[in-house]
C-alpha positions in Angstrom: -56.5 31.4 -3.8 -56.4 34.3 -6.4 -52.9 35.6 -6.7 -52.0 39.0 -8.2 -48.3 39.2 -7.4 -47.1 35.6 -7.4 -47.3 32.5 -9.6 -47.7 29.2 -7.8 -47.4 25.7 -9.0 -46.7 22.3 -7.4 -44.4 19.8 -9.0 -44.7 16.5 -7.0 -43.7 17.4 -3.5 -42.1 20.8 -4.4 -43.9 24.1 -4.5 -42.6 26.6 -7.0 -43.3 30.3 -6.2 -42.5 33.0 -8.7 -42.5 36.7 -8.0 -44.7 38.2 -10.6 -44.4 42.0 -10.9 -42.5 42.1 -14.3 -43.3 45.7 -15.1 -41.6 46.9 -11.9 -38.8 44.4 -11.9 -40.5 42.4 -9.2 -40.2 45.3 -6.8 -41.5 44.2 -3.4 -44.5 45.9 -1.9 -46.8 45.3 1.1 -49.4 43.6 -1.1 -46.8 41.2 -2.4 -45.5 40.5 1.1 -49.1 39.8 2.3 -49.8 37.5 -0.6 -46.5 35.6 0.0 -47.3 35.2 3.7 -50.7 33.8 2.9 -49.2 31.3 0.4 -46.6 30.2 2.9 -49.2 29.7 5.6 -51.1 27.4 3.3 -48.0 25.5 2.1 -46.8 25.0 5.7 -50.0 23.1 6.4 -50.0 21.2 3.2 -48.4 17.8 3.9 -48.0 17.1 0.2 -45.4 19.9 0.0 -42.1 19.2 1.5 -39.8 21.8 -0.1 -40.2 25.2 -1.8 -38.3 27.0 -4.5 -38.7 30.8 -4.6 -37.6 32.6 -7.8 -38.2 35.6 -10.0 -38.0 35.9 -13.8 -35.2 34.8 -16.0 -33.7 38.3 -15.8 -34.4 39.6 -12.3 -35.1 38.1 -8.9 -36.3 41.3 -7.2 -34.8 44.8 -7.8 -35.7 45.9 -4.3 -38.6 47.3 -2.3 -41.0 49.5 -4.2 -39.5 53.0 -3.8 -42.5 54.8 -5.3 -44.7 53.2 -2.6 -42.3 54.2 0.2 -41.1 57.7 -0.8 -43.9 59.7 0.8 -44.3 57.7 4.0 -43.2 59.3 7.3 -41.7 58.0 10.5 -44.8 57.5 12.6 -46.5 55.8 9.6 -43.8 53.2 9.1 -43.2 52.8 12.9 -46.8 52.2 13.9 -47.5 49.9 11.0 -44.3 47.9 11.7 -43.3 48.3 8.0 -41.2 45.5 6.5 -42.0 43.3 9.6 -45.6 42.5 9.1 -45.8 39.7 6.5 -42.2 40.4 5.3 -40.6 38.1 7.9 -43.0 35.2 7.3 -40.4 33.6 4.9 -37.8 33.6 7.7 -40.2 31.7 10.0 -41.4 29.2 7.4 -40.6 25.7 8.8 -40.1 23.7 5.6 -36.9 24.0 3.4 -36.9 26.9 1.0 -34.4 27.4 -1.9 -34.0 30.8 -3.5 -33.2 30.5 -7.3 -31.7 33.9 -8.2 -31.1 35.2 -11.7 -30.3 38.8 -12.4 -30.6 41.5 -9.7 -31.4 40.7 -6.1 -31.1 44.2 -4.6 -32.2 45.7 -1.3 -35.3 43.9 -0.2 -34.8 41.4 -3.0 -31.4 40.5 -1.5 -33.0 40.4 1.9 -35.7 38.1 0.7 -33.2 35.7 -0.7 -31.3 35.8 2.6 -34.4 34.6 4.4 -34.4 31.4 2.4 -32.4 28.4 3.6 -29.8 28.7 0.8 -29.4 30.4 -2.6 -28.6 28.8 -5.9 -27.4 31.6 -8.2 -27.3 31.9 -12.0 -24.2 33.4 -13.6 -26.2 36.6 -14.1 -27.1 37.0 -10.5 -26.1 40.2 -8.7 -26.5 40.9 -5.0 -26.5 44.2 -3.2 -27.8 46.4 -0.5 -27.9 49.8 -2.2 -30.1 51.6 0.4 -27.4 54.0 1.4 -27.7 55.6 -2.1 -31.3 56.5 -1.2 -30.5 58.0 2.1 -31.5 55.0 4.2 -30.3 51.6 5.4 -31.4 48.0 4.9 -34.7 47.4 6.8 -35.6 43.8 6.2 -32.6 42.2 7.9 -29.9 42.9 5.4 -27.3 44.3 7.7 -27.9 41.5 10.2 -28.2 38.4 8.0 -25.3 39.6 5.8 -23.1 40.0 8.8 -24.0 36.6 10.1 -23.6 34.8 6.8 -20.6 36.6 5.1 -18.8 38.3 8.0 -18.4 41.9 9.1 -16.0 43.1 6.4 -18.0 42.0 3.4 -21.3 43.1 5.0 -19.9 46.6 5.8 -18.5 46.8 2.3 -21.9 46.1 0.7 -24.0 48.2 3.1 -21.6 51.3 3.3 -20.7 51.4 -0.4 -23.8 50.0 -2.0 -21.8 47.9 -4.4 -23.0 44.6 -5.8 -21.5 41.2 -5.7 -21.5 39.0 -8.8 -22.5 35.4 -8.5 -19.0 34.0 -8.1 -17.9 36.6 -5.5 -21.1 35.8 -3.7 -20.3 32.1 -3.8 -16.7 32.7 -2.6 -17.9 34.6 0.5 -20.6 32.1 1.4 -23.7 34.1 0.3 -24.7 31.5 -2.2 -24.3 27.7 -2.1 -23.6 27.1 -5.8 -23.5 28.9 -9.2 -25.0 27.4 -12.4 -25.7 28.7 -15.9 -28.8 30.8 -16.4 -30.3 28.1 -18.6 -29.8 25.5 -15.8 -30.9 27.6 -12.8 -34.6 26.6 -12.4 -34.0 22.9 -13.3 -31.1 22.7 -10.8 -33.2 24.4 -8.0 -36.1 22.1 -8.6 -33.8 19.1 -8.7 -32.2 20.0 -5.4 -35.6 20.7 -3.9 -37.0 17.4 -5.1 -34.0 15.6 -3.5 -34.8 17.3 -0.2 -38.5 16.5 -0.6 -37.6 12.8 -1.1 -36.2 12.6 2.4 -38.4 12.5 5.5 -40.4 15.7 5.7 -40.3 16.0 9.5 -36.6 15.2 9.7 -35.8 17.9 7.1 -37.8 20.4 9.2 -35.8 19.3 12.3 -32.5 19.6 10.3 -33.4 23.2 9.2 -34.3 24.1 12.8 -31.0 22.7 14.1 -28.9 24.7 11.6 -30.8 27.9 12.1 -30.2 27.5 15.9 -26.5 28.0 15.2 -27.1 31.6 14.3 -29.4 32.4 17.2 -27.6 31.0 20.3 -24.2 30.1 21.8 -22.3 27.1 20.6 -23.0 25.0 23.7 -26.7 25.8 23.6 -26.8 25.1 19.9 -25.2 21.7 20.3 -27.6 21.0 23.2 -30.6 21.9 20.9 -29.1 19.7 18.1 -28.8 16.8 20.5 -32.4 17.1 21.6 -33.6 17.2 18.0 -31.4 14.3 17.1 -32.8 12.3 20.0 -36.4 13.2 18.9 -35.8 11.6 15.5 -35.8 8.2 17.2 -39.5 8.7 17.8 -40.1 9.0 14.1 -41.1 6.1 11.9 -38.9 7.4 9.1 -35.8 7.0 11.3 -36.7 3.4 11.8 -37.2 2.9 8.0 -34.1 4.8 7.0 -31.8 2.7 9.3 -33.6 -0.5 8.4 -33.1 0.3 4.7 -29.4 0.9 5.2 -29.0 -2.4 7.1 -30.9 -4.2 4.3 -29.0 -2.5 1.5 -32.1 -1.0 -0.2 -33.6 2.4 -0.8 -35.7 3.8 2.1 -39.5 4.3 1.6 -40.1 7.3 3.8 -43.7 7.9 4.9 -43.0 11.4 6.4 -44.1 10.6 9.9 
């Protein structure tokens, strides 16, 4: 697959996707979204890939959606084309674990793209924001909704209504990111964590992701019920038998991802 907006490599069972529009600070456009959706479709079917790291450059994750590509569009155009839904939401529906490794700015659509990942590892230089109000619009790729779910109403309102950015440590304190590391360590840390996840049972990791995501999409009682059914279903998986046998025999498990 020829890629114009992304760089893709595989490191053992981890796929590394880099946003690659350096001249526009990785601004997100429809073409990039379509290319990313195609890559994710392929990776989801590739059984040799069990975790994904999504990152930008050393200095910017993504500075937002491409304003120059949007500025002359009208309501009927964006409504009928379902703008920032088609392809853009593919990341949120991807079934395998995805880590966002963020250095520099993750603004607007860039912040929203990071929020679609399962968790974020941030470099010291990371800055998160939803500055759409400064442009006379609002977040359109889930920013107002995912932020409110993840960091609460007060912080989400603060970011969306003022357009201010959070530095990496404030983002960690409010639960937007899972951990903060030095810029120099960012990619290695994200790949190390992804490799650890990929070393567990692939099907079980997918089930675990599905269970946690369910907590944000249903009531507590229904979420617990869904978790219980997924837990029960692991008992039909060979890796569950191997994992528990290895524990009993005091050895490392040899998962076969089935």
